[in-house]
Kinemage of the C-alpha trace (Angstrom):
@kinemage 1
@onewidth
@group {chain A} dominant
@subgroup {mainchain}
@vectorlist {calphas} color= white
{ca met a 1} P -20.570 0.976 26.267
{ca gly a 2} L -17.744 0.981 28.856
{ca leu a 3} L -18.385 -2.581 29.570
{ca phe a 4} L -18.803 -3.622 25.895
{ca ser a 5} L -15.245 -1.843 24.958
{ca phe a 6} L -13.892 -3.760 27.849
{ca phe a 7} L -14.943 -7.084 26.313
{ca thr a 8} L -14.019 -6.056 22.704
{ca gln a 9} L -10.913 -4.632 21.216
{ca glu a 10} L -11.295 -2.441 18.140
{ca ile a 11} L -8.636 -2.336 15.484
{ca ala a 12} L -8.252 -0.982 11.994
{ca ile a 13} L -5.883 -2.719 9.667
{ca asp a 14} L -4.454 -1.358 6.534
{ca leu a 15} L -3.339 -4.575 4.745
{ca gly a 16} L -0.937 -3.671 2.145
{ca thr a 17} L 1.124 -5.550 -0.381
{ca ala a 18} L 4.261 -3.672 1.031
{ca asn a 19} L 3.350 -2.708 4.552
{ca thr a 20} L 0.761 -3.534 7.182
{ca leu a 21} L -0.421 -0.927 9.596
{ca ile a 22} L -2.648 -1.350 12.591
{ca ile a 23} L -4.398 1.494 14.323
{ca his a 24} L -5.847 0.867 17.991
{ca asn a 25} L -7.067 3.717 20.087
{ca asp a 26} L -6.478 6.347 17.323
{ca lys a 27} L -2.653 5.411 17.276
{ca val a 28} L -0.772 3.693 14.709
{ca val a 29} L 0.479 0.740 16.907
{ca val a 30} L 1.999 -1.468 14.316
{ca asp a 31} L 3.743 -0.358 10.991
{ca glu a 32} L 5.559 -3.518 9.782
{ca pro a 33} L 6.485 -4.827 6.157
{ca ser a 34} L 4.126 -7.534 5.009
{ca ile a 35} L 6.410 -10.369 4.982
{ca val a 36} L 6.674 -13.573 7.135
{ca ala a 37} L 9.712 -15.854 7.408
{ca ile a 38} L 8.823 -19.713 7.708
{ca asp a 39} L 10.760 -22.712 8.812
{ca arg a 40} L 10.444 -25.131 5.857
{ca gln a 41} L 10.778 -28.288 7.906
{ca ser a 42} L 8.453 -27.459 10.775
{ca ser a 43} L 6.361 -24.772 9.096
{ca lys a 44} L 6.845 -22.626 11.971
{ca val a 45} L 6.765 -18.849 11.678
{ca ile a 46} L 10.122 -17.678 12.647
{ca gly a 47} L 9.744 -13.827 11.787
{ca ile a 48} L 7.086 -11.443 10.934
{ca gly a 49} L 7.406 -7.901 9.757
{ca arg a 50} L 10.922 -6.255 9.969
{ca lys a 51} L 12.524 -9.312 11.351
{ca ala a 52} L 11.573 -11.403 8.423
{ca gln a 53} L 12.448 -8.416 5.946
{ca gln a 54} L 15.929 -8.701 7.284
{ca met a 55} L 16.228 -12.392 6.199
{ca his a 56} L 14.554 -11.576 2.749
{ca gly a 57} L 17.028 -12.704 -0.075
{ca lys a 58} L 19.472 -13.925 2.509
{ca thr a 59} L 17.974 -17.257 3.669
{ca his a 60} L 19.407 -20.863 3.351
{ca glu a 61} L 17.353 -23.769 2.140
{ca asn a 62} L 15.606 -24.222 5.418
{ca ile a 63} L 14.005 -20.898 5.564
{ca lys a 64} L 11.736 -19.253 3.131
{ca thr a 65} L 10.412 -15.765 3.286
{ca val a 66} L 6.925 -15.225 1.860
{ca arg a 67} L 5.020 -11.967 1.065
{ca pro a 68} L 1.398 -13.283 1.756
{ca leu a 69} L -0.256 -10.484 -0.484
{ca lys a 70} L 0.343 -9.894 -4.267
{ca asp a 71} L -1.132 -7.098 -6.259
{ca gly a 72} L -3.099 -6.049 -3.192
{ca val a 73} L -5.037 -9.405 -2.411
{ca ile a 74} L -4.129 -12.421 -0.449
{ca ala a 75} L -1.979 -14.754 -2.488
{ca asp a 76} L -0.898 -17.096 0.308
{ca phe a 77} L -3.858 -17.758 2.842
{ca gln a 78} L -2.058 -19.478 5.515
{ca ala a 79} L 0.910 -16.983 5.729
{ca ala a 80} L -1.651 -14.057 5.651
{ca glu a 81} L -3.398 -15.653 8.557
{ca his a 82} L -0.063 -16.081 10.481
{ca met a 83} L 0.884 -12.398 9.693
{ca ile a 84} L -2.271 -10.982 10.823
{ca arg a 85} L -2.188 -13.078 14.162
{ca gly a 86} L 1.348 -12.163 14.702
{ca met a 87} L 0.871 -8.271 14.006
{ca ile a 88} L -2.087 -8.206 16.251
{ca lys a 89} L 0.031 -9.624 19.104
{ca met a 90} L 2.587 -6.851 18.567
{ca ile a 91} L -0.125 -4.453 19.866
{ca lys a 92} L 0.902 -3.921 23.499
{ca pro a 93} L -0.864 -6.898 25.589
{ca ser a 94} L -3.304 -5.626 28.057
{ca ser a 95} L -3.247 -6.897 31.581
{ca arg a 96} L -6.588 -8.604 31.150
{ca leu a 97} L -7.369 -11.955 32.348
{ca phe a 98} L -9.032 -13.020 28.901
{ca thr a 99} L -8.400 -12.165 25.354
{ca pro a 100} L -11.196 -9.692 24.211
{ca ser a 101} L -13.080 -10.431 21.085
{ca leu a 102} L -11.750 -8.482 18.074
{ca arg a 103} L -13.659 -5.956 15.889
{ca met a 104} L -11.781 -4.976 12.703
{ca val a 105} L -12.174 -2.556 9.735
{ca ile a 106} L -9.870 -3.905 6.911
{ca cys a 107} L -9.228 -1.823 3.787
{ca ile a 108} L -9.290 -3.763 0.382
{ca pro a 109} L -8.605 -2.579 -3.257
{ca ser a 110} L -11.500 -1.300 -5.290
{ca gly a 111} L -11.098 -3.674 -8.007
{ca ile a 112} L -11.270 -6.788 -5.754
{ca thr a 113} L -13.318 -9.825 -6.641
{ca glu a 114} L -15.851 -11.549 -4.328
{ca val a 115} L -13.426 -14.620 -3.856
{ca glu a 116} L -10.546 -12.245 -2.875
{ca lys a 117} L -12.992 -10.350 -0.489
{ca arg a 118} L -13.843 -13.595 1.051
{ca ala a 119} L -10.239 -14.446 1.592
{ca val a 120} L -9.583 -11.231 3.437
{ca arg a 121} L -12.587 -11.829 5.799
{ca asp a 122} L -11.557 -15.530 6.281
{ca ser a 123} L -8.164 -14.652 7.247
{ca ala a 124} L -9.359 -11.959 9.691
{ca glu a 125} L -11.721 -14.360 11.259
{ca his a 126} L -9.134 -17.036 11.668
{ca ala a 127} L -6.905 -14.527 13.316
{ca gly a 128} L -9.652 -14.151 15.917
{ca ala a 129} L -12.020 -11.396 14.522
{ca lys a 130} L -15.533 -11.639 15.563
{ca asp a 131} L -16.739 -8.669 13.466
{ca val a 132} L -15.357 -7.812 10.329
{ca phe a 133} L -15.868 -4.640 8.246
{ca leu a 134} L -14.302 -3.929 4.813
{ca ile a 135} L -13.728 -0.498 3.359
{ca his a 136} L -12.299 0.330 -0.281
{ca glu a 137} L -8.956 1.792 -0.229
{ca pro a 138} L -9.649 5.019 -1.989
{ca met a 139} L -12.694 5.832 0.368
{ca ala a 140} L -10.201 5.153 3.371
{ca ala a 141} L -7.495 7.471 1.666
{ca ala a 142} L -10.186 10.086 1.184
{ca ile a 143} L -11.126 9.849 4.895
{ca gly a 144} L -7.616 9.917 5.912
{ca ile a 145} L -6.585 13.007 3.908
{ca gly a 146} L -9.453 14.753 5.581
{ca ile a 147} L -12.046 15.053 2.841
{ca asp a 148} L -15.824 14.834 3.697
{ca val a 149} L -16.813 11.910 1.517
{ca glu a 150} L -20.466 12.410 2.324
{ca glu a 151} L -20.916 15.786 0.754
{ca pro a 152} L -22.188 16.111 -3.032
{ca met a 153} L -18.658 17.228 -4.181
{ca gly a 154} L -16.609 15.073 -6.475
{ca asn a 155} L -13.207 14.277 -5.454
{ca met a 156} L -10.524 12.307 -7.131
{ca ile a 157} L -8.260 10.012 -5.064
{ca ile a 158} L -5.297 8.118 -6.378
{ca asp a 159} L -3.776 5.634 -4.015
{ca ile a 160} L -0.408 4.190 -5.242
{ca gly a 161} L 0.484 1.224 -3.083
{ca gly a 162} L 2.807 -1.641 -3.373
{ca gly a 163} L 0.640 -3.876 -5.367
{ca thr a 164} L -2.047 -1.860 -6.845
{ca ser a 165} L -2.737 1.767 -7.916
{ca glu a 166} L -6.488 2.675 -7.047
{ca ile a 167} L -8.058 5.581 -8.750
{ca ala a 168} L -11.439 6.645 -7.718
{ca val a 169} L -14.016 9.556 -8.007
{ca ile a 170} L -15.936 9.740 -4.744
{ca ala a 171} L -19.071 11.868 -4.091
{ca leu a 172} L -21.976 11.335 -1.711
{ca gly a 173} L -20.260 8.566 0.362
{ca gly a 174} L -19.725 6.368 -2.503
{ca ile a 175} L -17.291 5.594 -5.395
{ca val a 176} L -18.871 7.007 -8.530
{ca cys a 177} L -16.118 5.389 -11.023
{ca asp a 178} L -12.899 3.762 -10.308
{ca lys a 179} L -10.111 2.112 -11.794
{ca ser a 180} L -7.767 -0.311 -10.221
{ca ile a 181} L -4.688 -1.357 -12.138
{ca arg a 182} L -1.862 -3.898 -10.689
{ca val a 183} L 0.990 -1.363 -11.547
{ca ala a 184} L 2.566 0.087 -8.281
{ca gly a 185} L 5.557 0.245 -6.077
{ca asp a 186} L 6.451 -3.274 -6.740
{ca asp a 187} L 6.647 -2.836 -10.440
{ca phe a 188} L 8.805 0.202 -10.059
{ca thr a 189} L 11.083 -1.909 -7.953
{ca asn a 190} L 11.093 -4.435 -10.762
{ca asp a 191} L 11.663 -2.138 -13.346
{ca ile a 192} L 14.843 -0.900 -11.279
{ca glu a 193} L 16.165 -4.464 -10.836
{ca glu a 194} L 15.562 -5.118 -14.665
{ca tyr a 195} L 17.265 -1.874 -15.653
{ca met a 196} L 20.287 -2.433 -13.547
{ca arg a 197} L 20.678 -5.891 -15.224
{ca arg a 198} L 20.311 -4.659 -18.844
{ca gln a 199} L 22.103 -1.514 -18.537
{ca his a 200} L 24.839 -1.917 -16.107
{ca asn a 201} L 25.363 -5.719 -16.269
{ca ile a 202} L 24.800 -5.808 -12.424
{ca leu a 203} L 22.512 -8.452 -10.397
{ca ile a 204} L 20.722 -6.635 -7.396
{ca gly a 205} L 18.304 -8.028 -5.093
{ca glu a 206} L 14.606 -6.653 -4.331
{ca arg a 207} L 15.734 -5.016 -1.166
{ca thr a 208} L 18.595 -3.118 -3.045
{ca ala a 209} L 16.254 -2.140 -5.740
{ca glu a 210} L 13.746 -0.864 -3.032
{ca gln a 211} L 16.373 1.237 -1.593
{ca ile a 212} L 17.534 2.747 -4.883
{ca lys a 213} L 13.921 3.831 -5.308
{ca ile a 214} L 13.701 5.494 -2.139
{ca glu a 215} L 17.259 7.074 -2.382
{ca val a 216} L 17.238 8.405 -6.115
{ca gly a 217} L 13.625 7.408 -7.421
{ca ala a 218} L 12.181 9.922 -9.635
{ca ala a 219} L 9.188 10.288 -12.209
{ca leu a 220} L 10.876 13.065 -13.995
{ca pro a 221} L 14.388 13.246 -15.488
{ca glu a 222} L 14.531 17.031 -14.551
{ca leu a 223} L 13.928 17.845 -10.851
{ca asp a 224} L 14.329 21.244 -8.941
{ca asp a 225} L 15.951 19.679 -5.976
{ca pro a 226} L 17.822 16.438 -7.392
{ca pro a 227} L 19.127 13.821 -4.933
{ca val a 228} L 22.820 12.937 -4.946
{ca glu a 229} L 23.984 9.820 -6.902
{ca tyr a 230} L 23.475 6.669 -4.909
{ca ala a 231} L 26.089 3.860 -4.862
{ca val a 232} L 24.733 0.372 -5.769
{ca arg a 233} L 26.254 -2.842 -4.911
{ca gly a 234} L 25.607 -6.064 -6.667
{ca arg a 235} L 26.979 -9.033 -8.566
{ca asp a 236} L 28.766 -8.399 -11.976
{ca leu a 237} L 26.945 -10.605 -14.510
{ca met a 238} L 30.137 -10.936 -16.506
{ca thr a 239} L 32.664 -11.921 -13.888
{ca gly a 240} L 30.412 -12.879 -11.011
{ca ile a 241} L 32.324 -10.806 -8.620
{ca pro a 242} L 30.654 -8.277 -6.312
{ca lys a 243} L 31.084 -4.684 -7.792
{ca glu a 244} L 29.739 -1.097 -6.974
{ca ile a 245} L 28.334 1.423 -9.214
{ca ser a 246} L 26.776 4.842 -8.906
{ca val a 247} L 23.294 5.585 -10.174
{ca ser a 248} L 21.696 9.029 -10.779
{ca tyr a 249} L 17.813 9.986 -10.461
{ca val a 250} L 17.806 10.619 -14.268
{ca glu a 251} L 18.438 6.993 -15.056
{ca ile a 252} L 15.880 5.735 -12.609
{ca ala a 253} L 13.257 8.122 -14.046
{ca his a 254} L 14.013 6.413 -17.575
{ca ala a 255} L 13.659 3.040 -16.045
{ca leu a 256} L 10.227 3.699 -14.245
{ca asp a 257} L 8.712 5.710 -17.289
{ca lys a 258} L 6.844 2.879 -18.774
{ca ser a 259} L 5.062 1.840 -15.368
{ca ile a 260} L 4.178 5.489 -14.568
{ca ser a 261} L 2.661 6.002 -18.200
{ca lys a 262} L 0.493 3.126 -17.400
{ca ile a 263} L -0.725 4.772 -14.261
{ca glu a 264} L -1.279 8.052 -16.366
{ca glu a 265} L -3.323 6.099 -18.715
{ca ala a 266} L -5.522 4.701 -16.047
{ca ile a 267} L -5.827 8.281 -14.485
{ca leu a 268} L -7.095 9.601 -17.872
{ca ser a 269} L -9.380 6.569 -18.477
{ca ala a 270} L -11.051 7.346 -14.989
{ca leu a 271} L -11.353 11.014 -15.842
{ca glu a 272} L -13.148 10.041 -19.116
{ca met a 273} L -15.689 7.929 -17.330
{ca thr a 274} L -16.443 10.576 -14.695
{ca pro a 275} L -19.850 12.253 -14.999
{ca pro a 276} L -19.698 15.964 -16.233
{ca glu a 277} L -20.873 17.427 -13.006
{ca leu a 278} L -18.227 15.890 -10.985
{ca ser a 279} L -15.612 16.600 -13.632
{ca ala a 280} L -16.376 20.169 -12.943
{ca asp a 281} L -15.834 19.616 -9.172
{ca ile a 282} L -12.627 17.913 -9.833
{ca phe a 283} L -11.391 20.887 -12.168
{ca lys a 284} L -11.704 22.984 -8.861
{ca thr a 285} L -10.552 20.481 -6.356
{ca gly a 286} L -7.879 18.623 -8.302
{ca ile a 287} L -6.438 15.285 -7.683
{ca tyr a 288} L -5.199 13.887 -4.221
{ca leu a 289} L -2.466 11.539 -4.052
{ca ala a 290} L -1.866 8.902 -1.389
{ca gly a 291} L 0.032 5.743 -0.720
{ca gly a 292} L 3.915 5.218 -0.738
{ca gly a 293} L 4.158 5.480 -4.445
{ca ser a 294} L 3.020 9.033 -4.463
{ca met a 295} L 6.276 9.901 -2.577
{ca leu a 296} L 8.263 9.384 -5.825
{ca arg a 297} L 10.087 12.618 -6.530
{ca gly a 298} L 8.322 14.574 -9.305
{ca leu a 299} L 5.198 12.201 -9.762
{ca asp a 300} L 2.718 14.890 -8.629
{ca lys a 301} L 4.189 17.476 -11.334
{ca arg a 302} L 4.220 14.674 -14.004
{ca ile a 303} L 0.614 13.882 -13.284
{ca ala a 304} L -0.396 17.679 -13.260
{ca leu a 305} L 1.354 18.082 -16.728
{ca lys a 306} L -0.539 15.014 -18.050
{ca thr a 307} L -4.030 16.023 -16.902
{ca lys a 308} L -3.444 19.957 -16.547
{ca leu a 309} L -5.312 19.615 -13.050
{ca pro a 310} L -3.881 20.724 -9.752
{ca val a 311} L -2.245 17.677 -7.780
{ca his a 312} L -2.085 17.450 -3.971
{ca ile a 313} L 0.043 14.994 -2.187
{ca ala a 314} L -1.616 13.835 1.257
{ca glu a 315} L 0.247 15.058 4.449
{ca asp a 316} L 1.493 11.704 5.541
{ca pro a 317} L 0.748 9.614 2.219
{ca leu a 318} L 2.052 6.365 3.769
{ca arg a 319} L -0.394 6.453 6.543
{ca ala a 320} L -3.354 8.108 4.844
{ca val a 321} L -5.278 4.823 4.074
{ca ala a 322} L -4.578 3.603 7.657
{ca arg a 323} L -5.855 6.987 9.140
{ca gly a 324} L -8.946 6.882 7.120
{ca thr a 325} L -9.535 3.096 8.318
{ca gly a 326} L -9.238 4.275 11.845
{ca ile a 327} L -11.729 6.973 11.522
{ca ala a 328} L -14.217 4.515 9.870
{ca leu a 329} L -13.641 2.235 12.719
{ca lys a 330} L -14.990 4.900 15.066
{ca asn a 331} L -17.838 5.806 12.861
{ca val a 332} L -19.007 2.434 11.835
{ca ser a 333} L -22.690 3.174 12.297
{ca arg a 334} L -22.358 6.333 10.420
{ca tyr a 335} L -20.587 5.251 7.302
{ca gln a 336} L -22.917 3.161 5.234
{ca phe a 337} L -20.457 2.314 2.664
{ca leu a 338} L -18.556 -0.096 4.963
{ca ile a 339} L -19.088 -3.676 3.642
{ca arg a 340} L -20.430 -6.326 5.905
{ca asp a 341} L -22.042 -9.701 4.991
């Protein structure tokens, strides 16, 4: 095994619409935004991750920034390949004389099609992977939270990422019923952009909208511990001159209401599909939230009010899926639900 591990580098990748995380030797070694900056003339990659994100929305005509993943799946095959390859290079290079072959476990949305699955596998293989295993995101999130997925006990996991919200009921090492909807963090950001334009006549960019979501984003108009108002700068649509306004969490809660309602509907729909024995288990264990979207203030409370069930947020929701993918990587032979051609 020692010799085998010398020739093989094992990595787990949480390939997300908003962020990509790579786990190597049980540690998160790469945590970068899923974005690539490309020179239009030479088609060369000039920035990956944070470096590219700093350029996003500020580029001139010779540079374009690309988010290779849309709605949790690969939308730009070439950019995704560049991104995976570049992020693997960010893992501290070892002092070996040769490049070890890569063994990867990558997580994918549960509602993914065969074609989209193939795109993920091909991108990984082109980036240098010899062995590729795929794992569904809700399953990875459940393992990352610390749930024993192989026991005959029903658990409901909701993973709200950047492009998709994955809702799944897990028991006996498999997904019994799932609902994958393409309403998630990116839609919240778009809702905020739209609201600022409609309500305040101010044009803001994606990065500013994302920042508003982090600073004053909320799912309920009444919070026990409300955040302070946030100053937003953008372009006045009437005069074209930059201006600053203040927004409160109450406004953002109204702006996000429609998208959150869609997620609530999907949760209720998944609960309706659940076999009665597992419904009884869920009544006892409650619902587990993971993913960046679950960090929205008051979201757990709102889902609890809607479903009348206890709602628990994972310890480190942003990294729950990545952690679970890392654990699956170490136990590839044990977990039968890992997809491999």
